[in-house]
C-alpha positions as CSV (number, residue, x, y, z in Angstrom):
1,M,15.3,-166.7,14.6
2,Y,16.5,-167.3,11.1
3,Y,19.5,-169.4,10.3
4,K,21.6,-170.2,6.8
5,L,23.2,-173.0,5.6
6,L,26.9,-172.7,6.4
7,N,28.3,-173.8,2.8
8,R,28.5,-177.6,2.3
9,T,28.7,-178.6,5.8
10,G,25.1,-179.1,6.5
11,E,25.4,-176.9,9.7
12,K,22.8,-173.9,10.3
13,I,24.1,-170.8,12.0
14,P,21.7,-167.8,12.8
15,E,21.8,-165.1,10.6
16,I,22.2,-162.4,12.9
17,G,24.8,-161.9,15.4
18,L,26.6,-160.0,17.9
19,G,30.0,-158.6,16.8
20,T,32.4,-157.7,19.6
21,W,35.3,-156.6,17.9
22,G,35.6,-153.0,19.2
23,I,34.9,-154.3,23.1
24,G,38.1,-153.6,25.2
25,G,39.6,-150.8,23.0
26,A,39.4,-151.6,19.2
27,T,43.1,-150.6,18.3
28,S,44.3,-149.9,22.0
29,A,43.6,-151.2,25.5
30,D,40.1,-149.0,26.4
31,L,38.5,-150.5,29.9
32,T,36.3,-147.9,30.7
33,A,33.4,-149.0,29.4
34,D,33.7,-153.3,30.3
35,E,30.7,-153.1,32.5
36,A,28.3,-152.1,30.1
37,F,29.8,-154.7,27.3
38,V,29.3,-157.6,29.6
39,A,25.7,-156.2,30.3
40,A,25.1,-156.0,26.5
41,I,26.5,-159.8,25.8
42,K,24.8,-161.2,28.8
43,N,21.4,-159.0,27.5
44,A,22.2,-160.8,23.8
45,I,22.6,-163.9,25.4
46,E,19.3,-164.2,27.6
47,A,17.3,-162.5,24.5
48,G,18.3,-165.7,22.4
49,M,21.3,-164.9,20.7
50,K,23.2,-167.7,19.8
51,L,25.6,-166.5,17.1
52,I,28.5,-163.8,19.0
53,D,31.6,-163.2,17.0
54,T,34.7,-162.8,19.0
55,A,37.6,-162.7,16.1
């Protein structure tokens, strides 16, 4: 995994992360694919993903 420095903090963050913005519905609730989304997040973590953007 490759990391980048976070500005002047000295902290390193992974270059690649998982974005979760559309999970659960982008602009209105849509829970129809929740099982698939949860499985995708679990798989990402098991594969070593350390940066998950939940903003």
